[in-house]
C-alpha positions in Angstrom: -36.3 -16.9 4.3 -35.5 -13.1 5.1 -32.9 -10.8 4.7 -30.9 -9.7 8.0 -28.3 -6.7 8.5 -25.6 -8.5 10.4 -23.2 -5.7 10.9 -22.5 -2.0 10.5 -18.9 -0.1 10.7 -17.4 3.0 10.2 -14.2 4.1 9.0 -12.7 7.4 9.4 -9.9 9.7 7.3 -6.8 10.8 8.9 -7.2 14.4 9.6 -9.9 16.1 11.4 -10.5 19.5 12.7 -13.5 21.1 15.1 -15.2 23.7 13.4 -13.7 26.6 15.4 -10.3 25.3 13.9 -11.6 25.7 11.0 -12.5 29.5 10.8 -9.3 30.9 10.5 -8.6 29.3 7.1 -12.3 30.2 6.2 -11.2 34.0 6.9 -8.3 33.9 4.7 -10.5 32.4 2.0 -12.9 35.4 2.3 -10.2 37.8 2.1 -11.4 40.6 -0.5 -15.2 39.5 0.2 -17.7 42.2 1.6 -17.0 42.2 5.5 -21.2 41.8 5.9 -20.6 38.4 3.6 -17.6 37.3 5.6 -19.6 37.7 8.9 -22.6 35.8 7.3 -20.1 32.7 5.8 -19.0 32.9 9.6 -22.3 32.6 10.9 -23.4 29.6 8.7 -20.4 27.8 9.8 -20.7 28.6 13.2 -25.1 27.3 13.0 -24.1 24.4 10.9 -24.8 22.0 14.7 -21.8 20.6 13.1 -18.9 20.4 16.0 -16.1 18.4 14.3 -15.7 16.9 10.8 -12.8 14.3 9.0 -11.3 14.6 5.9 -9.1 12.8 3.5 -7.1 16.4 3.2 -5.6 18.9 5.7 -7.4 21.8 5.9 -5.0 24.0 4.0 -5.2 21.2 1.1 -8.8 22.0 0.7 -8.7 25.5 0.7 -5.8 25.5 -1.7 -5.6 26.3 -5.6 -5.6 22.5 -6.9 -6.9 21.1 -10.0 -9.7 18.5 -10.5 -7.2 16.1 -11.3 -5.3 16.6 -8.5 -8.1 16.7 -5.7 -9.7 13.5 -7.5 -6.4 11.6 -7.3 -6.1 12.2 -3.6 -10.3 11.1 -3.6 -9.2 7.9 -5.7 -6.1 6.8 -3.4 -7.9 7.7 0.0 -11.0 5.7 -0.9 -9.1 2.4 -1.3 -7.7 2.8 1.9 -11.1 3.9 3.9 -13.0 1.4 1.8 -10.7 -1.7 2.9 -10.7 -0.6 6.7 -14.6 0.0 6.8 -14.9 -3.6 5.1 -12.6 -4.9 7.7 -14.4 -3.6 10.5 -17.7 -4.9 9.6 -16.1 -8.5 8.8 -14.5 -8.4 12.1 -17.5 -7.9 13.9 -19.4 -11.2 12.7 -16.4 -13.0 12.1 -16.7 -13.2 8.3 -13.8 -13.4 5.5 -13.5 -11.7 2.5 -14.3 -14.6 0.7 -17.5 -15.2 2.4 -19.1 -12.3 0.3 -21.1 -13.0 -2.8 -22.3 -9.6 -3.6 -20.2 -6.6 -3.4 -22.2 -2.9 -3.6 -19.9 0.4 -3.6 -21.5 3.8 -3.4 -20.0 7.3 -3.9 -20.6 10.3 -5.7 -17.9 12.8 -4.5 -15.2 11.3 -7.3 -14.8 9.3 -10.3 -13.0 5.9 -10.5 -12.8 3.8 -13.2 -12.4 0.8 -12.4 -14.6 1.6 -9.3 -13.5 1.0 -6.1 -15.2 -2.9 -5.8 -12.2 -4.0 -8.1 -9.3 -2.7 -5.8 -10.8 -4.3 -3.2 -11.4 -7.6 -5.0 -7.6 -7.7 -5.5 -6.2 -6.0 -2.2 -8.7 -8.3 0.0 -8.2 -11.3 -2.2 -12.2 -11.7 -2.6 -14.1 -14.6 -4.4 -13.3 -14.2 -8.4 -16.8 -14.8 -8.9 -18.3 -12.2 -6.6 -21.1 -9.9 -7.9 -19.9 -6.5 -8.2 -22.5 -3.3 -8.3 -20.7 0.5 -8.2 -23.6 2.9 -7.7 -22.6 6.6 -8.6 -24.8 9.7 -8.9 -27.4 9.2 -6.2 -26.0 11.3 -3.7 -26.9 10.8 0.2 -30.0 8.5 -0.9 -27.2 6.0 -2.0 -26.7 3.9 1.2 -30.3 3.0 1.7 -30.6 2.6 -2.3 -27.4 -0.3 -1.5 -29.4 -1.8 1.0 -32.8 -2.1 -1.2 -30.4 -3.6 -4.1 -28.5 -6.0 -1.6 -31.8 -7.2 -0.1 -33.2 -7.8 -3.4 -30.4 -9.8 -4.7 -30.1 -11.8 -0.9 -33.9 -12.7 -1.3 -33.5 -13.9 -4.9 -30.2 -16.0 -3.7 -30.9 -17.6 -0.4 -27.6 -18.6 1.7 -25.9 -15.6 0.1 -24.0 -12.5 1.9 -23.6 -9.0 0.7 -21.6 -6.0 1.6 -22.4 -2.7 0.7 -19.7 -0.3 1.2 -20.1 3.7 1.2 -17.2 6.1 0.9 -17.7 9.9 0.2 -15.3 13.1 0.5 -17.4 15.9 0.0 -14.3 18.1 0.5 -12.6 16.9 -2.5 -15.5 18.9 -4.4 -14.8 22.1 -2.4 -14.6 24.8 -5.0 -12.0 27.6 -4.2 -13.3 30.1 -6.7 -17.1 29.6 -6.0 -18.5 32.0 -3.4 -22.3 30.6 -4.0 -24.3 29.5 -1.0 -24.2 26.3 -2.3 -20.8 25.7 -1.9 -20.2 27.6 1.2 -23.4 25.6 2.9 -22.0 22.6 1.5 -18.4 23.3 3.2 -20.1 24.6 6.3 -22.1 20.8 6.8 -20.1 18.3 4.8 -17.2 16.2 6.0 -15.6 12.8 4.6 -16.1 9.0 5.8 -16.7 5.7 5.0 -19.2 3.1 6.3 -19.6 -0.7 5.4 -22.9 -2.6 6.1 -23.2 -6.3 5.8 -26.1 -8.3 4.7 -27.1 -11.9 4.5 -29.9 -14.4 3.6 -28.0 -17.4 5.8 -30.4 -19.3 8.1 -27.5 -19.1 10.7 -27.1 -15.2 10.5 -28.4 -12.9 13.0 -29.6 -9.4 12.9 -32.5 -7.0 12.7 -34.7 -8.1 9.2 -35.0 -5.9 6.1 -39.1 -6.1 6.2 -39.9 -3.9 3.5 -38.1 -1.1 1.1 -39.5 1.7 -1.1 -38.3 4.5 -2.8 -40.1 7.8 -3.6 -39.6 10.6 -6.6 -40.5 13.9 -6.4 -41.7 15.2 -9.6 -40.0 18.0 -11.3 -37.4 18.4 -8.6 -34.6 17.4 -10.4 -32.8 21.1 -10.0 -33.0 20.8 -6.2 -29.8 18.8 -5.1 -26.8 17.5 -7.1 -23.6 18.2 -8.6 -22.5 20.0 -12.1 -19.5 18.6 -14.0 -17.3 21.9 -14.0 -13.7 22.2 -15.5 -12.5 22.5 -11.6 -14.4 19.6 -10.5 -18.0 18.1 -9.1 -19.9 21.8 -8.2 -22.4 21.7 -5.8 -25.9 22.3 -6.7 -28.1 23.0 -3.6 -31.5 24.5 -3.7 -32.8 26.6 -0.9 -36.3 25.0 -1.1 -35.2 21.5 -0.2 -36.2 21.7 3.6 -40.0 23.1 2.2 -40.3 20.6 -0.4 -39.3 17.6 2.4 -41.8 18.7 4.8 -44.6 19.3 1.9 -44.3 15.3 1.4 -43.3 14.2 4.2 -47.0 12.6 5.1 -47.2 11.0 1.7 -43.5 9.4 2.3 -43.8 8.1 5.7 -47.4 7.1 6.2 -48.5 5.4 3.1 -45.2 3.1 3.3 -46.0 1.9 7.0 -49.9 1.3 6.0 -48.7 -0.9 3.1 -46.7 -2.9 6.0 -49.9 -2.7 8.7 -48.0 -0.4 10.8 -48.4 3.1 12.1 -45.6 5.6 13.1 -46.7 4.7 16.8 -45.0 0.9 16.0 -41.6 2.4 15.1 -39.3 2.6 17.9 -36.3 3.6 15.9 -35.6 6.6 13.4 -32.4 5.8 11.4 -32.7 9.0 9.7 -30.0 10.7 7.3 -28.5 13.9 8.6 -28.9 16.2 5.4 -27.7 19.4 7.4 -29.0 21.4 10.4 -32.2 22.9 8.6 -33.4 19.5 7.1 -32.7 17.9 10.6 -34.7 20.6 12.0 -37.9 20.3 9.9 -37.9 16.3 10.5 -37.3 16.9 14.0 -40.5 19.0 14.3 -42.3 16.6 11.9 -41.5 13.7 14.0 -41.9 15.2 17.2 -45.5 15.9 16.5 -45.8 12.2 16.3 -44.0 11.7 19.7 -40.7 10.6 18.2 -36.9 11.8 18.5 -34.1 11.8 16.1 -31.2 12.5 18.6 -28.7 10.0 17.1 -29.3 11.6 13.6 -28.3 14.9 15.4 -25.7 13.4 17.2 -23.9 12.1 14.1 -24.3 15.3 12.5 -22.6 16.9 15.4 -19.4 14.6 15.5 -19.0 13.8 11.7 -21.0 16.2 9.5 -22.8 14.9 6.2 -20.9 12.5 4.7 -23.4 12.0 2.0 -24.3 8.3 1.1 -22.3 7.1 4.6 -23.8 9.1 7.0 -27.1 7.2 7.7 -25.1 4.0 8.0 -23.5 5.7 10.8 -26.8 6.4 12.4 -27.5 3.0 11.6 -24.5 1.6 13.5 -25.5 3.4 16.8 -28.6 1.6 16.7 -27.0 -1.8 16.1 -24.6 -1.4 19.0 -28.0 -0.5 21.0 -28.8 -4.3 20.5 -32.6 -2.9 20.5 -34.9 -5.3 22.1 -36.7 -7.9 19.8 -39.9 -7.7 17.9 -39.3 -3.5 17.7 -39.3 -2.0 14.2 -36.9 0.7 13.0 -37.4 3.4 9.8 -34.5 4.0 7.7 -34.9 7.3 5.7 -32.8 9.5 3.4 -33.2 12.0 0.9 -31.3 12.7 -2.1 -30.7 14.0 -5.6 -33.4 13.0 -8.3 -35.1 14.6 -6.0 -36.1 11.0 -4.0 -36.8 9.9 -0.5 -36.0 5.9 0.3 -37.0 4.1 3.1 -36.2 0.7 4.6 -38.5 -1.0 7.7 -36.3 -3.1 9.7 -37.5 -5.5 12.7 -35.4 -6.8 15.3 
């Protein structure tokens, strides 16, 4: 019995802007700041390798003085819409019904909902009443791969079942209007909103790449590097400037032992499904993989078209590979980094 990924699908919010169209809003926000600082912030946006991003709010709403309560209410309302669209799109790809799902995992870190998103979808989509729910929060960008790991373990223990992993994120809802720190600015420059759904199965009749192996890797003494602090104004970004160097230092220990456990080397990996955390992280990983004769072109393209959508982003990269229908017996490596600090990996075989 094996666990397979049968489909991946995305859903996008109603509002979008190219980065050049956001700059006028940025200039207004920066009025009163030093000229040199204003130029620096503009360059961060212009050099972020993000051409376009989507949002649950208009730019005017993002750059407005709204409370945590108001922005979180928008997050909750729009998350339900996006989640249902992403799940519907994924089900349509394989001809499943909502009642075919036995295990529903929802992941998000950019807002607060109790009850969680899955409860609303069970009602609106009339899913089965005994569906197993797992809402996952507080894991940031790695949660997309975390959800695949949790789904794989559930399905391996329950043959003939099906799971849906749903990632819905709105980093724009966390933008802090009164915070001129580099963490808030860099976050605004690289992040966008979006949702994605991945369907997995332990049914013999379902097809797709097999989840061969999965593993988490936790960095010691690095909890300060990435995350959110909960302020009266909302979720305030924490982003340490040493993230890229830390990833580079740990990279060999993250990749090679994991492959060796599965009797593989990097040469055996045809498809790199890497989470685009931001331009600097992408450049570091591109250099590291490039030395190994690999590329992360699809990762760069997702970052360019959508920005970093936290947990959903790596699933956008996965969807691109699923649509290519890779050759049989080829391997793919999924990789994400996130708060903790942690790296999470999944090995796929088509």
